[in-house]
mmCIF file of the C-alpha atoms, coordinates in Angstrom:
data_MODEL
# 
_entry.id   MODEL 
# 
loop_
_atom_site.group_PDB 
_atom_site.id 
_atom_site.type_symbol 
_atom_site.label_atom_id 
_atom_site.label_alt_id 
_atom_site.label_comp_id 
_atom_site.label_asym_id 
_atom_site.label_entity_id 
_atom_site.label_seq_id 
_atom_site.pdbx_PDB_ins_code 
_atom_site.Cartn_x 
_atom_site.Cartn_y 
_atom_site.Cartn_z 
_atom_site.occupancy 
_atom_site.B_iso_or_equiv 
_atom_site.pdbx_formal_charge 
_atom_site.auth_seq_id 
_atom_site.auth_comp_id 
_atom_site.auth_asym_id 
_atom_site.auth_atom_id 
_atom_site.pdbx_PDB_model_num 
ATOM 1   C CA . UNK A 1 1   ? 13.989 64.444 3.869   1.00 0.00 ? 1   UNK A CA 1 
ATOM 2   C CA . UNK A 1 2   ? 15.777 65.980 0.919   1.00 0.00 ? 2   UNK A CA 1 
ATOM 3   C CA . UNK A 1 3   ? 16.355 63.608 -1.969  1.00 0.00 ? 3   UNK A CA 1 
ATOM 4   C CA . UNK A 1 4   ? 19.015 64.200 -4.584  1.00 0.00 ? 4   UNK A CA 1 
ATOM 5   C CA . UNK A 1 5   ? 19.134 62.259 -7.829  1.00 0.00 ? 5   UNK A CA 1 
ATOM 6   C CA . UNK A 1 6   ? 22.421 62.105 -9.658  1.00 0.00 ? 6   UNK A CA 1 
ATOM 7   C CA . UNK A 1 7   ? 21.502 61.098 -13.186 1.00 0.00 ? 7   UNK A CA 1 
ATOM 8   C CA . UNK A 1 8   ? 24.323 59.160 -14.761 1.00 0.00 ? 8   UNK A CA 1 
ATOM 9   C CA . UNK A 1 9   ? 22.724 57.907 -18.007 1.00 0.00 ? 9   UNK A CA 1 
ATOM 10  C CA . UNK A 1 10  ? 25.387 58.457 -20.618 1.00 0.00 ? 10  UNK A CA 1 
ATOM 11  C CA . UNK A 1 11  ? 24.600 56.542 -23.747 1.00 0.00 ? 11  UNK A CA 1 
ATOM 12  C CA . UNK A 1 12  ? 21.578 56.090 -26.014 1.00 0.00 ? 12  UNK A CA 1 
ATOM 13  C CA . UNK A 1 13  ? 20.411 52.526 -26.463 1.00 0.00 ? 13  UNK A CA 1 
ATOM 14  C CA . UNK A 1 14  ? 18.937 53.170 -29.918 1.00 0.00 ? 14  UNK A CA 1 
ATOM 15  C CA . UNK A 1 15  ? 20.488 51.480 -32.936 1.00 0.00 ? 15  UNK A CA 1 
ATOM 16  C CA . UNK A 1 16  ? 20.931 54.348 -35.390 1.00 0.00 ? 16  UNK A CA 1 
ATOM 17  C CA . UNK A 1 17  ? 22.359 53.576 -38.831 1.00 0.00 ? 17  UNK A CA 1 
ATOM 18  C CA . UNK A 1 18  ? 22.898 55.308 -42.164 1.00 0.00 ? 18  UNK A CA 1 
ATOM 19  C CA . UNK A 1 19  ? 20.547 55.071 -45.121 1.00 0.00 ? 19  UNK A CA 1 
ATOM 20  C CA . UNK A 1 20  ? 22.482 52.260 -46.814 1.00 0.00 ? 20  UNK A CA 1 
ATOM 21  C CA . UNK A 1 21  ? 22.382 49.920 -43.815 1.00 0.00 ? 21  UNK A CA 1 
ATOM 22  C CA . UNK A 1 22  ? 18.749 50.800 -43.151 1.00 0.00 ? 22  UNK A CA 1 
ATOM 23  C CA . UNK A 1 23  ? 17.783 49.930 -46.751 1.00 0.00 ? 23  UNK A CA 1 
ATOM 24  C CA . UNK A 1 24  ? 19.663 46.639 -46.520 1.00 0.00 ? 24  UNK A CA 1 
ATOM 25  C CA . UNK A 1 25  ? 17.984 45.752 -43.223 1.00 0.00 ? 25  UNK A CA 1 
ATOM 26  C CA . UNK A 1 26  ? 14.546 46.377 -44.746 1.00 0.00 ? 26  UNK A CA 1 
ATOM 27  C CA . UNK A 1 27  ? 15.372 44.619 -48.026 1.00 0.00 ? 27  UNK A CA 1 
ATOM 28  C CA . UNK A 1 28  ? 14.619 47.641 -50.206 1.00 0.00 ? 28  UNK A CA 1 
ATOM 29  C CA . UNK A 1 29  ? 16.628 50.053 -52.305 1.00 0.00 ? 29  UNK A CA 1 
ATOM 30  C CA . UNK A 1 30  ? 17.893 53.419 -51.088 1.00 0.00 ? 30  UNK A CA 1 
ATOM 31  C CA . UNK A 1 31  ? 15.559 55.042 -53.630 1.00 0.00 ? 31  UNK A CA 1 
ATOM 32  C CA . UNK A 1 32  ? 12.566 53.278 -52.072 1.00 0.00 ? 32  UNK A CA 1 
ATOM 33  C CA . UNK A 1 33  ? 13.657 54.387 -48.618 1.00 0.00 ? 33  UNK A CA 1 
ATOM 34  C CA . UNK A 1 34  ? 13.861 58.003 -49.779 1.00 0.00 ? 34  UNK A CA 1 
ATOM 35  C CA . UNK A 1 35  ? 10.423 57.724 -51.386 1.00 0.00 ? 35  UNK A CA 1 
ATOM 36  C CA . UNK A 1 36  ? 8.954  56.412 -48.124 1.00 0.00 ? 36  UNK A CA 1 
ATOM 37  C CA . UNK A 1 37  ? 10.533 59.346 -46.327 1.00 0.00 ? 37  UNK A CA 1 
ATOM 38  C CA . UNK A 1 38  ? 8.999  61.816 -48.858 1.00 0.00 ? 38  UNK A CA 1 
ATOM 39  C CA . UNK A 1 39  ? 5.612  60.174 -48.336 1.00 0.00 ? 39  UNK A CA 1 
ATOM 40  C CA . UNK A 1 40  ? 5.948  60.487 -44.552 1.00 0.00 ? 40  UNK A CA 1 
ATOM 41  C CA . UNK A 1 41  ? 6.008  56.722 -44.019 1.00 0.00 ? 41  UNK A CA 1 
ATOM 42  C CA . UNK A 1 42  ? 9.477  56.830 -42.557 1.00 0.00 ? 42  UNK A CA 1 
ATOM 43  C CA . UNK A 1 43  ? 10.973 59.682 -40.550 1.00 0.00 ? 43  UNK A CA 1 
ATOM 44  C CA . UNK A 1 44  ? 14.744 59.562 -39.973 1.00 0.00 ? 44  UNK A CA 1 
ATOM 45  C CA . UNK A 1 45  ? 16.769 61.196 -37.226 1.00 0.00 ? 45  UNK A CA 1 
ATOM 46  C CA . UNK A 1 46  ? 19.396 63.775 -38.150 1.00 0.00 ? 46  UNK A CA 1 
ATOM 47  C CA . UNK A 1 47  ? 22.874 64.224 -36.746 1.00 0.00 ? 47  UNK A CA 1 
ATOM 48  C CA . UNK A 1 48  ? 24.438 67.585 -35.940 1.00 0.00 ? 48  UNK A CA 1 
ATOM 49  C CA . UNK A 1 49  ? 25.943 67.483 -39.424 1.00 0.00 ? 49  UNK A CA 1 
ATOM 50  C CA . UNK A 1 50  ? 22.459 66.981 -40.971 1.00 0.00 ? 50  UNK A CA 1 
ATOM 51  C CA . UNK A 1 51  ? 23.112 63.355 -41.915 1.00 0.00 ? 51  UNK A CA 1 
ATOM 52  C CA . UNK A 1 52  ? 20.154 60.946 -41.898 1.00 0.00 ? 52  UNK A CA 1 
ATOM 53  C CA . UNK A 1 53  ? 20.135 58.228 -39.287 1.00 0.00 ? 53  UNK A CA 1 
ATOM 54  C CA . UNK A 1 54  ? 17.511 55.498 -38.996 1.00 0.00 ? 54  UNK A CA 1 
ATOM 55  C CA . UNK A 1 55  ? 16.494 53.741 -35.800 1.00 0.00 ? 55  UNK A CA 1 
ATOM 56  C CA . UNK A 1 56  ? 16.325 50.034 -36.622 1.00 0.00 ? 56  UNK A CA 1 
ATOM 57  C CA . UNK A 1 57  ? 14.540 49.326 -33.356 1.00 0.00 ? 57  UNK A CA 1 
ATOM 58  C CA . UNK A 1 58  ? 11.626 51.408 -34.675 1.00 0.00 ? 58  UNK A CA 1 
ATOM 59  C CA . UNK A 1 59  ? 11.550 50.476 -38.363 1.00 0.00 ? 59  UNK A CA 1 
ATOM 60  C CA . UNK A 1 60  ? 12.169 46.752 -37.804 1.00 0.00 ? 60  UNK A CA 1 
ATOM 61  C CA . UNK A 1 61  ? 11.334 46.039 -34.152 1.00 0.00 ? 61  UNK A CA 1 
ATOM 62  C CA . UNK A 1 62  ? 10.949 42.266 -34.619 1.00 0.00 ? 62  UNK A CA 1 
ATOM 63  C CA . UNK A 1 63  ? 14.698 42.061 -35.278 1.00 0.00 ? 63  UNK A CA 1 
ATOM 64  C CA . UNK A 1 64  ? 16.207 45.049 -33.528 1.00 0.00 ? 64  UNK A CA 1 
ATOM 65  C CA . UNK A 1 65  ? 13.908 45.428 -30.530 1.00 0.00 ? 65  UNK A CA 1 
ATOM 66  C CA . UNK A 1 66  ? 15.498 46.695 -27.356 1.00 0.00 ? 66  UNK A CA 1 
ATOM 67  C CA . UNK A 1 67  ? 16.109 44.042 -24.748 1.00 0.00 ? 67  UNK A CA 1 
ATOM 68  C CA . UNK A 1 68  ? 14.194 44.527 -21.494 1.00 0.00 ? 68  UNK A CA 1 
ATOM 69  C CA . UNK A 1 69  ? 16.203 46.137 -18.715 1.00 0.00 ? 69  UNK A CA 1 
ATOM 70  C CA . UNK A 1 70  ? 16.730 43.314 -16.227 1.00 0.00 ? 70  UNK A CA 1 
ATOM 71  C CA . UNK A 1 71  ? 18.984 45.360 -14.011 1.00 0.00 ? 71  UNK A CA 1 
ATOM 72  C CA . UNK A 1 72  ? 17.793 46.141 -10.512 1.00 0.00 ? 72  UNK A CA 1 
ATOM 73  C CA . UNK A 1 73  ? 18.054 48.732 -7.777  1.00 0.00 ? 73  UNK A CA 1 
ATOM 74  C CA . UNK A 1 74  ? 20.542 48.064 -5.007  1.00 0.00 ? 74  UNK A CA 1 
ATOM 75  C CA . UNK A 1 75  ? 20.471 49.971 -1.721  1.00 0.00 ? 75  UNK A CA 1 
ATOM 76  C CA . UNK A 1 76  ? 23.506 50.096 0.561   1.00 0.00 ? 76  UNK A CA 1 
ATOM 77  C CA . UNK A 1 77  ? 23.633 50.672 4.331   1.00 0.00 ? 77  UNK A CA 1 
ATOM 78  C CA . UNK A 1 78  ? 26.633 50.769 6.658   1.00 0.00 ? 78  UNK A CA 1 
ATOM 79  C CA . UNK A 1 79  ? 27.645 51.514 10.245  1.00 0.00 ? 79  UNK A CA 1 
ATOM 80  C CA . UNK A 1 80  ? 31.105 51.438 11.785  1.00 0.00 ? 80  UNK A CA 1 
ATOM 81  C CA . UNK A 1 81  ? 30.677 49.235 14.850  1.00 0.00 ? 81  UNK A CA 1 
ATOM 82  C CA . UNK A 1 82  ? 28.541 46.620 16.569  1.00 0.00 ? 82  UNK A CA 1 
ATOM 83  C CA . UNK A 1 83  ? 27.091 49.115 19.040  1.00 0.00 ? 83  UNK A CA 1 
ATOM 84  C CA . UNK A 1 84  ? 25.481 50.925 16.075  1.00 0.00 ? 84  UNK A CA 1 
ATOM 85  C CA . UNK A 1 85  ? 23.366 47.966 14.967  1.00 0.00 ? 85  UNK A CA 1 
ATOM 86  C CA . UNK A 1 86  ? 20.167 49.839 15.777  1.00 0.00 ? 86  UNK A CA 1 
ATOM 87  C CA . UNK A 1 87  ? 21.233 52.619 13.421  1.00 0.00 ? 87  UNK A CA 1 
ATOM 88  C CA . UNK A 1 88  ? 21.979 50.033 10.731  1.00 0.00 ? 88  UNK A CA 1 
ATOM 89  C CA . UNK A 1 89  ? 18.456 48.679 11.039  1.00 0.00 ? 89  UNK A CA 1 
ATOM 90  C CA . UNK A 1 90  ? 17.043 52.204 10.802  1.00 0.00 ? 90  UNK A CA 1 
ATOM 91  C CA . UNK A 1 91  ? 19.043 52.830 7.631   1.00 0.00 ? 91  UNK A CA 1 
ATOM 92  C CA . UNK A 1 92  ? 17.751 49.627 6.099   1.00 0.00 ? 92  UNK A CA 1 
ATOM 93  C CA . UNK A 1 93  ? 14.166 50.496 6.996   1.00 0.00 ? 93  UNK A CA 1 
ATOM 94  C CA . UNK A 1 94  ? 14.484 53.962 5.436   1.00 0.00 ? 94  UNK A CA 1 
ATOM 95  C CA . UNK A 1 95  ? 15.955 52.491 2.255   1.00 0.00 ? 95  UNK A CA 1 
ATOM 96  C CA . UNK A 1 96  ? 13.336 49.760 2.058   1.00 0.00 ? 96  UNK A CA 1 
ATOM 97  C CA . UNK A 1 97  ? 10.460 52.187 2.535   1.00 0.00 ? 97  UNK A CA 1 
ATOM 98  C CA . UNK A 1 98  ? 11.803 54.653 -0.044  1.00 0.00 ? 98  UNK A CA 1 
ATOM 99  C CA . UNK A 1 99  ? 12.465 52.028 -2.717  1.00 0.00 ? 99  UNK A CA 1 
ATOM 100 C CA . UNK A 1 100 ? 9.097  50.347 -2.144  1.00 0.00 ? 100 UNK A CA 1 
ATOM 101 C CA . UNK A 1 101 ? 7.288  53.670 -2.515  1.00 0.00 ? 101 UNK A CA 1 
ATOM 102 C CA . UNK A 1 102 ? 8.990  54.198 -5.881  1.00 0.00 ? 102 UNK A CA 1 
ATOM 103 C CA . UNK A 1 103 ? 7.807  50.795 -7.043  1.00 0.00 ? 103 UNK A CA 1 
ATOM 104 C CA . UNK A 1 104 ? 11.358 49.582 -7.681  1.00 0.00 ? 104 UNK A CA 1 
ATOM 105 C CA . UNK A 1 105 ? 12.537 45.989 -7.570  1.00 0.00 ? 105 UNK A CA 1 
ATOM 106 C CA . UNK A 1 106 ? 15.388 46.277 -5.094  1.00 0.00 ? 106 UNK A CA 1 
ATOM 107 C CA . UNK A 1 107 ? 17.873 44.517 -2.866  1.00 0.00 ? 107 UNK A CA 1 
ATOM 108 C CA . UNK A 1 108 ? 19.506 45.899 0.276   1.00 0.00 ? 108 UNK A CA 1 
ATOM 109 C CA . UNK A 1 109 ? 23.177 45.201 0.969   1.00 0.00 ? 109 UNK A CA 1 
ATOM 110 C CA . UNK A 1 110 ? 24.680 46.175 4.317   1.00 0.00 ? 110 UNK A CA 1 
ATOM 111 C CA . UNK A 1 111 ? 28.041 46.249 6.077   1.00 0.00 ? 111 UNK A CA 1 
ATOM 112 C CA . UNK A 1 112 ? 29.213 46.563 9.637   1.00 0.00 ? 112 UNK A CA 1 
ATOM 113 C CA . UNK A 1 113 ? 32.661 48.097 9.434   1.00 0.00 ? 113 UNK A CA 1 
ATOM 114 C CA . UNK A 1 114 ? 34.746 51.217 9.085   1.00 0.00 ? 114 UNK A CA 1 
ATOM 115 C CA . UNK A 1 115 ? 34.177 53.643 6.239   1.00 0.00 ? 115 UNK A CA 1 
ATOM 116 C CA . UNK A 1 116 ? 37.958 53.456 5.707   1.00 0.00 ? 116 UNK A CA 1 
ATOM 117 C CA . UNK A 1 117 ? 37.779 49.729 4.928   1.00 0.00 ? 117 UNK A CA 1 
ATOM 118 C CA . UNK A 1 118 ? 37.490 49.066 1.194   1.00 0.00 ? 118 UNK A CA 1 
ATOM 119 C CA . UNK A 1 119 ? 37.386 45.286 1.643   1.00 0.00 ? 119 UNK A CA 1 
ATOM 120 C CA . UNK A 1 120 ? 33.998 44.971 3.336   1.00 0.00 ? 120 UNK A CA 1 
ATOM 121 C CA . UNK A 1 121 ? 32.003 42.035 2.034   1.00 0.00 ? 121 UNK A CA 1 
ATOM 122 C CA . UNK A 1 122 ? 28.863 44.000 1.179   1.00 0.00 ? 122 UNK A CA 1 
ATOM 123 C CA . UNK A 1 123 ? 30.754 46.814 -0.562  1.00 0.00 ? 123 UNK A CA 1 
ATOM 124 C CA . UNK A 1 124 ? 32.744 44.352 -2.662  1.00 0.00 ? 124 UNK A CA 1 
ATOM 125 C CA . UNK A 1 125 ? 29.565 42.560 -3.672  1.00 0.00 ? 125 UNK A CA 1 
ATOM 126 C CA . UNK A 1 126 ? 27.882 45.858 -4.559  1.00 0.00 ? 126 UNK A CA 1 
ATOM 127 C CA . UNK A 1 127 ? 30.798 46.933 -6.751  1.00 0.00 ? 127 UNK A CA 1 
ATOM 128 C CA . UNK A 1 128 ? 30.908 43.507 -8.370  1.00 0.00 ? 128 UNK A CA 1 
ATOM 129 C CA . UNK A 1 129 ? 27.224 43.692 -9.291  1.00 0.00 ? 129 UNK A CA 1 
ATOM 130 C CA . UNK A 1 130 ? 27.695 47.191 -10.726 1.00 0.00 ? 130 UNK A CA 1 
ATOM 131 C CA . UNK A 1 131 ? 30.715 46.152 -12.796 1.00 0.00 ? 131 UNK A CA 1 
ATOM 132 C CA . UNK A 1 132 ? 28.830 43.096 -14.086 1.00 0.00 ? 132 UNK A CA 1 
ATOM 133 C CA . UNK A 1 133 ? 26.058 45.374 -15.350 1.00 0.00 ? 133 UNK A CA 1 
ATOM 134 C CA . UNK A 1 134 ? 23.361 43.992 -13.041 1.00 0.00 ? 134 UNK A CA 1 
ATOM 135 C CA . UNK A 1 135 ? 22.508 47.321 -11.375 1.00 0.00 ? 135 UNK A CA 1 
ATOM 136 C CA . UNK A 1 136 ? 20.628 50.294 -12.798 1.00 0.00 ? 136 UNK A CA 1 
ATOM 137 C CA . UNK A 1 137 ? 20.294 52.310 -9.595  1.00 0.00 ? 137 UNK A CA 1 
ATOM 138 C CA . UNK A 1 138 ? 22.217 52.729 -6.317  1.00 0.00 ? 138 UNK A CA 1 
ATOM 139 C CA . UNK A 1 139 ? 20.422 54.167 -3.266  1.00 0.00 ? 139 UNK A CA 1 
ATOM 140 C CA . UNK A 1 140 ? 22.152 55.341 -0.070  1.00 0.00 ? 140 UNK A CA 1 
ATOM 141 C CA . UNK A 1 141 ? 20.991 57.445 2.884   1.00 0.00 ? 141 UNK A CA 1 
ATOM 142 C CA . UNK A 1 142 ? 24.153 59.577 3.089   1.00 0.00 ? 142 UNK A CA 1 
ATOM 143 C CA . UNK A 1 143 ? 27.235 59.857 0.902   1.00 0.00 ? 143 UNK A CA 1 
ATOM 144 C CA . UNK A 1 144 ? 29.609 58.750 3.673   1.00 0.00 ? 144 UNK A CA 1 
ATOM 145 C CA . UNK A 1 145 ? 27.610 55.583 4.306   1.00 0.00 ? 145 UNK A CA 1 
ATOM 146 C CA . UNK A 1 146 ? 29.268 54.298 1.143   1.00 0.00 ? 146 UNK A CA 1 
ATOM 147 C CA . UNK A 1 147 ? 32.875 55.216 2.017   1.00 0.00 ? 147 UNK A CA 1 
ATOM 148 C CA . UNK A 1 148 ? 34.489 57.803 4.250   1.00 0.00 ? 148 UNK A CA 1 
ATOM 149 C CA . UNK A 1 149 ? 36.827 58.815 1.431   1.00 0.00 ? 149 UNK A CA 1 
ATOM 150 C CA . UNK A 1 150 ? 36.569 57.636 -2.149  1.00 0.00 ? 150 UNK A CA 1 
ATOM 151 C CA . UNK A 1 151 ? 32.820 57.734 -2.726  1.00 0.00 ? 151 UNK A CA 1 
ATOM 152 C CA . UNK A 1 152 ? 33.464 59.852 -5.826  1.00 0.00 ? 152 UNK A CA 1 
ATOM 153 C CA . UNK A 1 153 ? 35.406 56.948 -7.326  1.00 0.00 ? 153 UNK A CA 1 
ATOM 154 C CA . UNK A 1 154 ? 32.397 54.678 -6.867  1.00 0.00 ? 154 UNK A CA 1 
ATOM 155 C CA . UNK A 1 155 ? 30.178 57.349 -8.443  1.00 0.00 ? 155 UNK A CA 1 
ATOM 156 C CA . UNK A 1 156 ? 32.563 57.484 -11.424 1.00 0.00 ? 156 UNK A CA 1 
ATOM 157 C CA . UNK A 1 157 ? 32.210 53.718 -11.832 1.00 0.00 ? 157 UNK A CA 1 
ATOM 158 C CA . UNK A 1 158 ? 28.444 54.147 -11.685 1.00 0.00 ? 158 UNK A CA 1 
ATOM 159 C CA . UNK A 1 159 ? 28.662 56.777 -14.421 1.00 0.00 ? 159 UNK A CA 1 
ATOM 160 C CA . UNK A 1 160 ? 30.662 54.434 -16.656 1.00 0.00 ? 160 UNK A CA 1 
ATOM 161 C CA . UNK A 1 161 ? 28.119 51.640 -16.108 1.00 0.00 ? 161 UNK A CA 1 
ATOM 162 C CA . UNK A 1 162 ? 25.070 53.924 -16.552 1.00 0.00 ? 162 UNK A CA 1 
ATOM 163 C CA . UNK A 1 163 ? 23.932 53.529 -12.948 1.00 0.00 ? 163 UNK A CA 1 
ATOM 164 C CA . UNK A 1 164 ? 21.768 56.235 -11.374 1.00 0.00 ? 164 UNK A CA 1 
ATOM 165 C CA . UNK A 1 165 ? 22.825 57.248 -7.861  1.00 0.00 ? 165 UNK A CA 1 
ATOM 166 C CA . UNK A 1 166 ? 20.155 58.319 -5.370  1.00 0.00 ? 166 UNK A CA 1 
ATOM 167 C CA . UNK A 1 167 ? 21.299 60.002 -2.133  1.00 0.00 ? 167 UNK A CA 1 
ATOM 168 C CA . UNK A 1 168 ? 18.340 60.413 0.199   1.00 0.00 ? 168 UNK A CA 1 
ATOM 169 C CA . UNK A 1 169 ? 19.860 63.052 2.440   1.00 0.00 ? 169 UNK A CA 1 
ATOM 170 C CA . UNK A 1 170 ? 22.589 65.551 1.549   1.00 0.00 ? 170 UNK A CA 1 
ATOM 171 C CA . UNK A 1 171 ? 22.757 66.937 5.087   1.00 0.00 ? 171 UNK A CA 1 
ATOM 172 C CA . UNK A 1 172 ? 25.256 65.922 7.745   1.00 0.00 ? 172 UNK A CA 1 
ATOM 173 C CA . UNK A 1 173 ? 24.896 62.390 9.014   1.00 0.00 ? 173 UNK A CA 1 
ATOM 174 C CA . UNK A 1 174 ? 24.012 62.338 12.711  1.00 0.00 ? 174 UNK A CA 1 
ATOM 175 C CA . UNK A 1 175 ? 26.681 59.668 13.320  1.00 0.00 ? 175 UNK A CA 1 
ATOM 176 C CA . UNK A 1 176 ? 29.422 61.502 11.421  1.00 0.00 ? 176 UNK A CA 1 
ATOM 177 C CA . UNK A 1 177 ? 31.582 62.563 14.388  1.00 0.00 ? 177 UNK A CA 1 
ATOM 178 C CA . UNK A 1 178 ? 31.274 59.223 16.151  1.00 0.00 ? 178 UNK A CA 1 
ATOM 179 C CA . UNK A 1 179 ? 32.135 57.269 13.004  1.00 0.00 ? 179 UNK A CA 1 
ATOM 180 C CA . UNK A 1 180 ? 35.025 59.563 12.135  1.00 0.00 ? 180 UNK A CA 1 
ATOM 181 C CA . UNK A 1 181 ? 36.495 59.184 15.606  1.00 0.00 ? 181 UNK A CA 1 
ATOM 182 C CA . UNK A 1 182 ? 36.341 55.394 15.310  1.00 0.00 ? 182 UNK A CA 1 
ATOM 183 C CA . UNK A 1 183 ? 37.878 55.512 11.846  1.00 0.00 ? 183 UNK A CA 1 
ATOM 184 C CA . UNK A 1 184 ? 40.763 57.616 13.148  1.00 0.00 ? 184 UNK A CA 1 
ATOM 185 C CA . UNK A 1 185 ? 41.247 55.159 16.010  1.00 0.00 ? 185 UNK A CA 1 
ATOM 186 C CA . UNK A 1 186 ? 41.389 52.281 13.532  1.00 0.00 ? 186 UNK A CA 1 
ATOM 187 C CA . UNK A 1 187 ? 44.014 54.044 11.405  1.00 0.00 ? 187 UNK A CA 1 
ATOM 188 C CA . UNK A 1 188 ? 46.202 54.867 14.408  1.00 0.00 ? 188 UNK A CA 1 
ATOM 189 C CA . UNK A 1 189 ? 45.852 51.307 15.727  1.00 0.00 ? 189 UNK A CA 1 
ATOM 190 C CA . UNK A 1 190 ? 47.146 49.851 12.471  1.00 0.00 ? 190 UNK A CA 1 
ATOM 191 C CA . UNK A 1 191 ? 50.043 52.269 12.027  1.00 0.00 ? 191 UNK A CA 1 
ATOM 192 C CA . UNK A 1 192 ? 51.149 52.264 15.653  1.00 0.00 ? 192 UNK A CA 1 
ATOM 193 C CA . UNK A 1 193 ? 51.211 48.462 15.624  1.00 0.00 ? 193 UNK A CA 1 
ATOM 194 C CA . UNK A 1 194 ? 53.459 48.592 12.559  1.00 0.00 ? 194 UNK A CA 1 
ATOM 195 C CA . UNK A 1 195 ? 55.761 51.154 14.171  1.00 0.00 ? 195 UNK A CA 1 
ATOM 196 C CA . UNK A 1 196 ? 56.062 49.722 17.661  1.00 0.00 ? 196 UNK A CA 1 
ATOM 197 C CA . UNK A 1 197 ? 54.639 46.211 17.495  1.00 0.00 ? 197 UNK A CA 1 
ATOM 198 C CA . UNK A 1 198 ? 51.153 45.275 18.603  1.00 0.00 ? 198 UNK A CA 1 
ATOM 199 C CA . UNK A 1 199 ? 52.246 44.321 22.133  1.00 0.00 ? 199 UNK A CA 1 
ATOM 200 C CA . UNK A 1 200 ? 54.689 47.122 22.860  1.00 0.00 ? 200 UNK A CA 1 
ATOM 201 C CA . UNK A 1 201 ? 54.199 49.593 25.729  1.00 0.00 ? 201 UNK A CA 1 
ATOM 202 C CA . UNK A 1 202 ? 54.587 52.552 23.346  1.00 0.00 ? 202 UNK A CA 1 
ATOM 203 C CA . UNK A 1 203 ? 51.825 51.211 21.172  1.00 0.00 ? 203 UNK A CA 1 
ATOM 204 C CA . UNK A 1 204 ? 49.496 50.672 24.131  1.00 0.00 ? 204 UNK A CA 1 
ATOM 205 C CA . UNK A 1 205 ? 50.223 54.115 25.568  1.00 0.00 ? 205 UNK A CA 1 
ATOM 206 C CA . UNK A 1 206 ? 49.447 55.780 22.242  1.00 0.00 ? 206 UNK A CA 1 
ATOM 207 C CA . UNK A 1 207 ? 46.213 53.827 21.818  1.00 0.00 ? 207 UNK A CA 1 
ATOM 208 C CA . UNK A 1 208 ? 45.083 54.610 25.359  1.00 0.00 ? 208 UNK A CA 1 
ATOM 209 C CA . UNK A 1 209 ? 45.572 58.312 24.670  1.00 0.00 ? 209 UNK A CA 1 
ATOM 210 C CA . UNK A 1 210 ? 43.628 58.136 21.409  1.00 0.00 ? 210 UNK A CA 1 
ATOM 211 C CA . UNK A 1 211 ? 40.806 56.182 23.036  1.00 0.00 ? 211 UNK A CA 1 
ATOM 212 C CA . UNK A 1 212 ? 40.459 58.829 25.733  1.00 0.00 ? 212 UNK A CA 1 
ATOM 213 C CA . UNK A 1 213 ? 40.290 61.510 23.041  1.00 0.00 ? 213 UNK A CA 1 
ATOM 214 C CA . UNK A 1 214 ? 37.617 59.534 21.180  1.00 0.00 ? 214 UNK A CA 1 
ATOM 215 C CA . UNK A 1 215 ? 35.574 59.157 24.352  1.00 0.00 ? 215 UNK A CA 1 
ATOM 216 C CA . UNK A 1 216 ? 35.803 62.901 24.972  1.00 0.00 ? 216 UNK A CA 1 
ATOM 217 C CA . UNK A 1 217 ? 34.556 63.639 21.439  1.00 0.00 ? 217 UNK A CA 1 
ATOM 218 C CA . UNK A 1 218 ? 31.652 61.225 21.842  1.00 0.00 ? 218 UNK A CA 1 
ATOM 219 C CA . UNK A 1 219 ? 30.759 62.735 25.207  1.00 0.00 ? 219 UNK A CA 1 
ATOM 220 C CA . UNK A 1 220 ? 30.477 66.285 23.842  1.00 0.00 ? 220 UNK A CA 1 
# 
């Protein structure tokens, strides 16, 4: 199994300040701070412009210590229909085994529904947790398990919230054609009902034709 890590850490959590603020935080003069630096007692960082910057979390950790990262790993699994429940369980087992082997504290969220549906309960909960800052890592088996179209938008949200995305397999999902066929059927069902009415003969004739095409694809 090929594992791809998309590192989306964007910002440093260090508290870096100039020499004046650092001296004030330590209760000493700027001259004293410079003397400590000359004596090697205090080593500042330097910006690209060669300006000194001091990490308060290091020079005064009792006040500016970094808070522990209480965010957790969330793994997401999805299938399109009820007759794929066995595949859903396999996805969850793969995710559970992988996360456990990494030693991560994790939670698995799953959905049973089309990859075209953005209102699935599990997906909405996952996005809510990410936006609230409760997640530091998202794990999925395949990219299209997240959404059929629009996964890149979710990845962009992850980037903004400093969430690492782990995709266990970059290859083609074995259920891709079957899921895609069902997604297409769902789209046509919705639009044909709007055009002709859910009980019209035209609507039923169109759906029967699409269903036959889906069955042919699945039988190949």
